[in-house]
C-alpha positions, 0 to 999 in steps of 0.5 A: 349781109343779105337776106335769103330769097323768099320761098314762094312756090306752093309746091315747095312747102318744105322750106330749104331754110334751116330752122334757127335754134331759138324758133319752135315751129308747129307741125305744118309750119314752114319758114318762107323767109328769114333775114336780119338787119343790115350789119351797116346799121351798127356803123354809127355805134362803131363810129362813136367807139372809134371817135372815143378812142381817137379823142382819148389818144389825142388827150393823152398826147396833150400835156394838160390832160391827166392820163386818168381822164383820157382813159375814160375815152375808151368807155365809148367802146361799150355802147359801140359793142352793144350797138353791134351786138344788138344788130347782129343778134336780131333776126326776122322770120316769116313762116306759113303761119306767123311772123317772128322777131328775135332781139336781145344781147344778154338774153333772147326775146322773141315776139310773135304775130300769127298771120291771121291776126295781121291787120296791115303791113307797110314799109318805109325807106329813106333816101339812102335806103331807096338808093341801096335797097333796104328799108323797114317793114311794119306789121300791125296786128289785131288787138287793143294794145296796138301790137306791131312787129318791125323788120328794120333795115332789111334788104328788099323790103317791098318783096318781103312785104309782098310775101307777108301780105300773100301769106296773110291772105292764105292764113285768112283763107282769102287767097285767089288762085293764080298770079296777077299776070294770069288774071290780066291775061284773062281780062284781056281775053274777056275784053276781046270776046266783048269787042267781037260780040259788040262788033258782031 
């Protein structure tokens, strides 16, 4: 499962991303990115379930193990199913005002951080994540309790983190107009003027 492309165009504040049922947005709030953990994150749990069933099957085939004992093996399917559902029911959203994490299998829990309270963001990737392009983004918010949101095992974590940082700057009112490339072009132009003045 892949994430939608971040919406970064200022002219397109009306997001093309449909608002999920679990999320209530403010009047001027628009979704800029939404994503989920890679479904592959549930594979270790599914492997445990398959292993439990295989062990139970082998145990039944052996005469020395009672069928009742061997029947316990499929119980390993319970954590496998739980692990899969916990991944499938997790969702991440970044809007123009806040970041949201939805979790929960039997119920729904939504954790929110307004972007103007964000102190820092970071991302990490282990070797496999670097190879196939996923990682975990941590968003630290202001407050004595050390709150943080984690967008775990998401596609393109560097791009998502850059989007978060961009909207944090906007929420704080500290945005500098223009792109990095435009400012580099201005710097090159100013350096050219300086060289002409010094030579001239």
